[in-house]
Each structure stands twice: as structure tokens, then as C-alpha cells.
N, C-alpha and C positions, 0 to 999 in steps of 0.2 A: 623174457629178453636173455635169461642165461642161457638157454639152450641156443638159441642163435648165435651166441658168443663162444660156446662149446663147440658147435659145428663150424664155425670159420677156423677157430684154431685148429681143429682134426684136419680141415681141409689144408689149411698152410703146412701142417706138419707133413702130410701127405705128399703134397706138391714138392716140398722141399726134399723128402726123401727120395722120391721118383728122379728130381732135377740130379741129385748126388749119386745114384746109382748111374745113370745115364751118363755122366762123366767119368766115373769110375771106368765105364765099360769103353767110351772112346778112347781114354788114356791109355788103359790096357791095350787095347787094339792096335793104336799107334806105336806102344812099345814092343809088341810082339812082331808086327812088320817091320820095325827096324832092327830088331835081333835076327829075324829070319833073313833079312837081305843081308845081314852083316857076317852071319856065319854060314849061310847056306845060299849061296849066291845062284843065280838062274843058269842052268845047263846051256851051254852053247849048243847051238844047231850042229847037225851032221854037215861035214864037206859038202859043199854042192859039186855035183859033177859038171866038170868043166867040157865044153864043146859038146852041147846037149844037139841032139839030131835036130837037123833045121825042118821047118813044116814044108809038107811037098806042096809044089807049085800049083797043081791044082786045088788043092784045099784052100792056099792062100787067096787063090782067084775068086773062090766061092766066096769067104770072108768079107773081101774086098768088094764084090757086088753085092751082097747082102747090106753091108755098110752104105754102100752106094742108093741103093733102093730106100732104105730107111730114113737116110739125112737127105734124100732128095739131091745127090752129088754134091752135097756141102760137106761131108766127112770124109776123113782120111784115115787109114789103117796105118798106123806108123810102127806098132810093137806087137807080137803077138806072143804069148808065152802059155805054157801048158801049168795048170795048177794041179797042186798035189790032190 
């Protein structure tokens, strides 16, 4: 019976240690995120080009036709943008 008591005590000490270390890691991580956000804010993106080149009419027609075929004439193209 003594071995069982020692085993349970050892298990509880181990679980408490792991729990404590996980709490320390969580709070240090939150503190580090707060410090980084305070002293090194996110860089702003470069200014966007104004007046990007419009989509040619033949390409827009092809996109609209593809959408019409896929959606059985229920879809509508409202905006087309070029991704980076």
C-alpha cells in the first residue's frame, strides 16, 4: 500500500509541475506578443497603384461565359481583380 501512495504522490507532483510550466509558457507567450505589438507594430503595405489596367473585354467575356456555364446562368460577375 505504501508503494501506491508514493506512486500517486509522484503522479500528482508531476502533473502539477507540467501544469505550472504550461501556464508559464502561455503567459510568457502572451506577454511577448503584447511587447512586440507595442514596440514593433506591423509594417504597412506599400501604396497600391491607383488606376490599375482594366481587364480587356475579350477576357472579361470569357470569364463571364465560364461563370454562366458553371452556374447554369444563375451567377453574375460583379468584380474581377488580379491577385499578386
